[in-house]
Structure formats: structure tokens, C-alpha cells
N, C-alpha and C positions, 0 to 999 in steps of 0.2 A: 425312467419311462418317458417316451417322446410323445407330445401331443401336437396336433395340427389344427389351425383354425383359419377361417376366411374373414378377412377384415375389408371394410370400405373406407376410402378417404378421398375426398375430392374427385368423385366419379371414377376412381381407379381401383382396381382389385389387386389385393396382396395376400399371399399366403404367410402365415406366421407360424414358426415352430416354437416349442418350448420344451424344456427338459426338466426333470425332477431331481434334485441332488440333496439328499439328506432332509427331505421334506420341504425343501425351498424350491419353487418353480422359478426358473430363469428364462426370459424370452431372447430368442436369437434374432438376428436381422431378418426383416420380412423379404420376400421374394416376389418380384413383380410378375403377375401372370400376363400371358400374351393371347391375344386372338390369333386365329390362323393367319389373317392378313398382315397382322403386325409381325408374326414370326417370319413370313416371307420377306418382309422388308429388313428384318434384323439379321437373318442368317443367310439370305440369298433366295430370290424369288423363283429361280429356274429349278434349283434342287429341292428347296424346302417348300414345295408348292402346296396350297392349302388342302387340295382334295386328298393328297397323300396323308397329310396329318389326320384328317378326319377318318381315313381307313385304318391307320394305325391305332387311333383311339377306339374304333368300333371293334378292332381285333384285340382290344385289352392291352395293348402294348404302351399306351400313354393314358394317364388318369386325367379326366377332364373335370372342369368346374363350371357351374352356372352363375353368371352374374348379370343381373338385369336383362335376362333374355339371351345373353350371348354365351357361347361356349369358349372357355379359356383354358390354357394349358401353361404349366410350369416350363419356362424355358430350358431348364436343365434336363427335364424329362424328354422334351422334343429332341434335343441333341443326343441323348443317350439311346433313344428308340431308333433314330436314324442310323447311327453308327453301329448298333447291334444288328439291325437289319442288313446293313451293308456287309458286315462281317459274315452273315449267314449266306448271303447271296455269293460271295466269294468263295466260301467253302463249298457251296453247291455247284457252282459253275466250273470252279477249278480245283478239283479234288487233289491235284498233284501239289498244290501250294499248302504249306503248313501255315494255317491262319494264325496259330498261337505265336508264330515267330514274327508276325506283323504288328505294326502299331498305326491304328486308325484314329485320326483325331481331327477336330475342327480348329482352324488356325486363322487368326485375323491380322498377322504381322505383315502379309503381303496381300491385302484385300481380304475377300471372304473366300476360304478354301477348305474343302475336305482333302485330307492327305492320307495316303496309303504309303507307309514307310517301311523299309526293310525287305522289299520285293527283289530278291536276288541283288541285294546290295543297292537298290535303286529307290527313289521317291517318286511316286505318281500323284498328281493332284488335279483338282478341277476348280474352276471359278464358279462358285455356287449361285452367282447372279447371272451366268451366262450358260452354264453347263448342267446336265443332269446325271443321275446315277448311272444310267445307260452309257453315257460318255466315259465316265470313269471306268466302267467294266470293259468297254471297248479298248481303253488305253492299256488296262491291265492284260487283256487278251493279247494285244500287239506285243507287249513285253515278253509274255509267256511263249509266244510263237517265235520271237526273235531269239530267246535263250535257247529253246528246243532246236532251232535250225543250226545253232552254232555248237550244239551238243555240250552245253555247260549248264543244262537246267539243274543237274544234280550236285553242282559245286558246293563244297561246304561253305557256309557262310559264317562260321566261327561259332564258339561257345561262350555265352555270357557267364562268367563265374558267379556262383551264388555266394553272396557274402552279406552278413548282417549290416544294415545301414545304421550309421550313427547320426541321430538327429539332435543337434545341439543348437538350441535357440534360447534367446533371452525372452522369458515368459512376458515381461513387462513391455517389450518392444515387438512382440510377435505380430500385433494387429497392423503394424505399419513397417515390419521388417522386410528383409529381402525375401521371405517366404511368399510375398505377393508379387515379386518380380520373377523369381526362379521357379522352375517346375519343381513339384513336391518331391521328386526323386533325388533332388540335389541336396548335398549335405554341405553346410558352411558354418564357419565359426566367427564371430565378431570379437576382435581384441581391442584393448584400450590403449595401445601404443603403436606407433608407426615404425618402430624398430625393434626386431626380435632376433636375437642371436646374430647381429650384424646384418640382418636382411631387411631391407626397406619394404614396408607394406603400406603403400599410399592410400589404399582404400579402406584400411583397417579391417579387412575382410579376408579369411583364409578358406580356400576352396578345397574339398576333399577329392584328391585324384581317383580313389576307387569309385566314388559315386559318379563322377564324371565319365569313367570307363563304362560303367553299367548303363548310364543314361544313353550313351552314344552307341552301345551294342559292340564294345571291344572288350576282348578278355583282359580282365584286370591286371594279371601277371605280366602279359605282353605290353600293355600300356605303360605301366610303371617301369618296366625294363627299358622301354624306348625313352622315357623321360630321363632315366638315369644316365643315358648315353648322350644326351643333349646338353646345351648350355643352361636349359631350364633347371637342371639338377642343383645348381648352385643357389637357387631360390627356394628350394624345398625345405619345409619345417615338418618334423614329425612329433607325435604325442602319443602316449599310451592310451588305448581305448577307454580304460577305466577312468582316467583323468577327464577325458572329454565328456563322459556321461554326467559328471557332476559339475555343473557351472559354478558352483559356490566355492570351489577350491582353486588354487593357483596351479596352472598347467606348467609342467616342466618341459619346455620345448627343447628339441635337439635338431641341429642342422643336418640336412640331408635326409636320404632314404634309409631308415632304420628297421630292421627285421622285427616283426612283432609290434610295430607301431603304426599309426595311421599317417600316411604322407599327405600334406596339404600344401597348397601353393597360393600366392597372393592372387586375389580376384582379377587385378588389372592385367595379368598375364594370360587369362583365359583366351581371348581372341587370337593372340600370337600362337598359343599352343594348338588351337584348332587348325590354323592355317599351316603350321609347320608339319603337323601330323598328315594332313592331306597331302602336302608336297612330298612327303617321304614316300608315297606310293602304297602306303598300308590301307586296308580296307576299313570303312566305317559301315556298320550294319544299317544304322539309321540316319543317312545323310540329311534328311529334312530336319531331324531333331538337332543335328549338329549345326545346321545353318540357323535354326531358330535360336539355339544357345549363344551362337556367335553374335547374332543381331541384338539379343538381349543385353549381353555383357557389354558390347561395344556401345550401344546407345545409352546405357546406364552410366558408363564411364565418362562418355562425352557430356552427358548432362551435368555432372559435377566438375568438369574441366580437368579430368584426369587424362592426360596424353599417355597413350600407350608406350610411346618412346621415352617418356620422362622429360621431354623438352618443355620448358616453362612457357616459352612463347606459343608453342602449339597448344598448350593446356588453356592459355588465355583465350586464344582464337576459338577453341571449342566452346568455352564458356560463354564468349560473346555470341557465337552462333546460336546457342540455346536462348540467350536473352534477347536476341534480335526478334524473335516471334512476339515478344511482349513490349518492345519498343525500348528495351534497356540496352544502352550502348556502352556504359562503363563496366567492363568485365569484373574488375576487382570489387565492384559494389553489388553485384547481383546477390550474393549470399546474405549480405546485410540488408538488402532490400526485402528479401523474402522473410527474413526474421521480423522486420518491422511490420510486414503486412500480417504476420501471424499474431501480433500483440492485440489484446483486447482494446486497449486505448486507442490504437490507430484504427482499428476496425469500427469502433463505435463513432469516432470522429468522421470517418469516411461515409458511414451510413447517415449521419446528420446532414453532411453536405449533399448526399445523394437525395435526401428527402427533400431539401431545399430546391435543387435543381428540378425535381419532378413537379414540385408546387409552382415554380416559375413558369413552367411550360404548360401549366393547367391541365396536367395528365391524371388520370386515375391512379393513385399511388397503390392501392391494393392490387389492381390488374397489372401494373408495371412491375411491382416487386415479385408478384406470384409467377409471371412469365419469366423473369431474369432467373429466380430461383430455380424453377423448374428446368430451364434451359442449361443452367450450369451444374446443378447437383442431381437432376433426374427426379426430384421430389418437390412438392409444393410446400409453402411454409407450414400449413397445417399438418402435413404428414411429418415433419420434423418434430413439432410440438408432441404428436402422437408418439413418436419413438422415445422422446424424453420421458413421457409418462410410462411407457412400457419398461423402460430402463429404471423407473422409480427414482428419477432425479428430482431434486428439490423444486417446489412450485416456482420459486423466483427464477429458476432456470427454464422450466417448461412453458413459462409465460411468453418466452421469446425464441423464435426458430433459430436465430443466430446464437443465442447462448447455448442452445442444444448442440448445434454445430461445433462450437467451440469445445464442447465436452466430448462428443462422440466422433467427430470427423473434422479435425482441424484443416485438413485439405479442402474441404468444401467451403470452409469459412474464409480461407485465403482466396479461393477462387472467386467467391462472391465479392470480396474487396476489390480484387482486380477488375471485375465486371463493373461494379459501382463507379470505380475511379475512371474507367474508360467512358462511362455514360456521362459523367460529370463534365469530361472535356469534350466529348463528341456524342450526343444523345441519339445514337442509332442502336437500337436494342439488339438486332441479330449480331452486330459487330461486337457489342459489349459482352454478349453470351460467349462468342468465340474467344475473346480475350480472357474471360473468366475461366473457361474450360482449359485454355492453355496454361494460365497461372496455376490452377489446381494441379494439372498434371506435372508441370516442373517442380512444383513445391514438394510433391509426393516423391518424385524421383530423387530430389536432393535429400529429403529426409530419410529415405530408405536406406541411404548409404552413410548415414550419420553426419552429413555436412551441416545440419541445422541444429545440432546438439549444443547445449551450453549457451 
């Protein structure tokens, strides 16, 4: 049974959900509510304008909440309502389009965008800060007219084979695993060795080819057949589905594409595979999703210094590029530095130095640390303590917001340490916040692919 409640912390409004399991009620993470004005700023003021949000709420399509005289909405509900409304408008205005074959989503990898993918093999998008839903519908209309004029509107777009997905995740690492980086449709497996059946796996991650095909809108059998005829085939490892379901047993890997087995490939090869498949002239039903997957995979690999070509010098350059934003110039020391910033001892020492710096500057410590914490983590110190209480952490932990971070969100703790360290050297709060946010981001990217383990 799921329950919902409204909570107040530091003049901000949060929704907290809880579920009952065997008589024990467990609280999940709270969701921040937005006013229509805040929603405009977050999602794009031209597309997500407040008057329309109010209209959708009045029509019962978005649940609203009252907080100190203001009407608030859950951000997830706003996105769902706008996307569903767009699908209905496309279906009404363009009956010749099979809406079920489209993928409509909100994307932030290239600014703020609403994307309609799979439109006759094309991807259409609008910048939500500068364009409206009408602009998007006009773009769709132009594509439909162009397709019709070329007499190819009825061209077959391919059939996505129905195949049961294998979801193999390490439960202990799920909160910080690749599930937060990759789309939910993607199936992946973490291994504990960098060499399997003579195949090097630099990322320690194997990627399911069937799930990749389904995500991109390619027939699974055709995609695997294409892989089998390329040089990528020599890097394929296969395992029986039953073995992949149980992560407690040792998987018997077989090299190559084996009938009746699930073929997987090293994660670091994904960008190359996408590029090669595009260059082969074969169609991808969802080109925007292909680009999204390419950018996610490439940026993640660059973050940990994994050069796609396998060249060590290039790897060092990529790692140095990531560290440059934090003022780290020695590439080979970056991982060690992040590990150091994650230790309680170093964080406590940095906080003491930060307190001394604030005192010497005669600043209000509560105000300074409050603004720094909010800027980097998105929550005030008091809210972190409240989260600790909701998670029923010991009182010695909930008495300190930083102790709660170390338990619930290590990335935020690392980000705070980067921010404090910056402020100690150069007491400019906005710049310290930016450094802290970068530190948090890069720490989480390194951790997600296992580079900070051990």
C-alpha cells in the first residue's frame, strides 16, 4: 500500500511517498514541488508556460497541491501531462501517423528539448525555451507533407522484435549503478574481471545487443546478423539467459554469438557500433535515441579516461580534460583525489578549515553553509537532517547534515568538500558552488562505472 504526504522544510514544499512491506512502512525519497513559474524556468518557459499548466490542472490532468497560498505541482506530473497532451494532438491532427510507433520524450542532453522520435525514421525536436507546441506540430506537418510529396509516406519502418528483457543488476550497487546513466530499457551486466575468454573489457560492463536493438528500433535478428559480419563479432560474449537471471552464480561465458544465448559486448564499444551501423546505410527507427545513447556512452567513457581506441595517451588526455574543470592537472592522480575527497576524515578536516575561513571573514556561518549546501545539493542542511530521520538513521548521524550525506548520498558529500575547498582558497560563493556541483557530477560518473571501488 502506497501513501503520500505533504511536508514542509525551510519554506520549501516536498511530496513524500511511503510504502508498506510486511507491516513495516518505508519512506522513499521526497520529490520537490514546483510552482508554475518555477516549472517554466526548469523545463522551458515558451513551451511549458504557466497558463497552460493551470489549464491542465483545471482539466484534471495534473494534481495540484496548496502550500502557503501557492499552487504547486509535482515536476514529474507536469512532464507526463504535457507529453500525453502532445501525443493526443498528434493523433488528432495527423490520423495517418501511428502514434504508437513514436517515442515522445523530454531531453536535456542538448539544452531543453521536447523530442518526437521515429517519425518516418526521423527525429523532430523543439527548444522549449524558445519554441511552443504549435511550432513542433508545424515541423511535424512539414515532414508529413514532404513524405507525402515523395510518395513514401507508407514506407515500412521496420518491426521491433518482441523479446523478453533481461534485467541483471547488482542490488547493492543499484542506487549508484549504470541504471542512473542509461535508459531503463537497456540491459547490462557488471563483471569482476577485465578479461573474459580472451576478450578485454576495460569498462567491466557488458552490454546486451538485443536490448540495444530494441531501444534503437532495429529488428533484433537483423542487428545481431549485422554485428556477426563485422569486426565487432570478435568482441562478443554470450551467456545462457538462465545464468544471467541469477547473479549469485558464476556465469559460463562463451566467445562469439551462440544460438539460444544472449550476446553481449563491452560497453566501451557502443559509440563505435552506433557510428558504424549508421555508416552502413541501415535505418534506425529512433535516430534521436541513438544519438542520446551515443552521447551518454561516450561522455561516461571519457569521464573515466577510457579511450575508445584503447590508446593510453588518449585515455590520459580524456581524463585530464575531465579534471581540468576542477583544476586538477595530474591525470594519473584524479581517481586517487576523488577517493580522498570521499573519506570522512578528509571531509571533516576540510569542514573545519572552511569554518575557520568563514569566521576570519566575519561572515554568518549558518547563512553561508546553508547557501553552499542548497547550491550544490539542492537541499538545505535542515532537509538533509530530516531525510536522515525519515530513513531512521541513528541520532548521532541525523545531528549532522554532512553525516547524513555520507550515508545516503556520498556524491553530495564529495561535492560539498570540493565547494568548501574552493571557498577556502577563493571565498567567492557562486564559484565555490559551481566547483562543488562539478565535483559531485564527476565523482558520480566515476563511481557509476566502478572506478572508485576498493
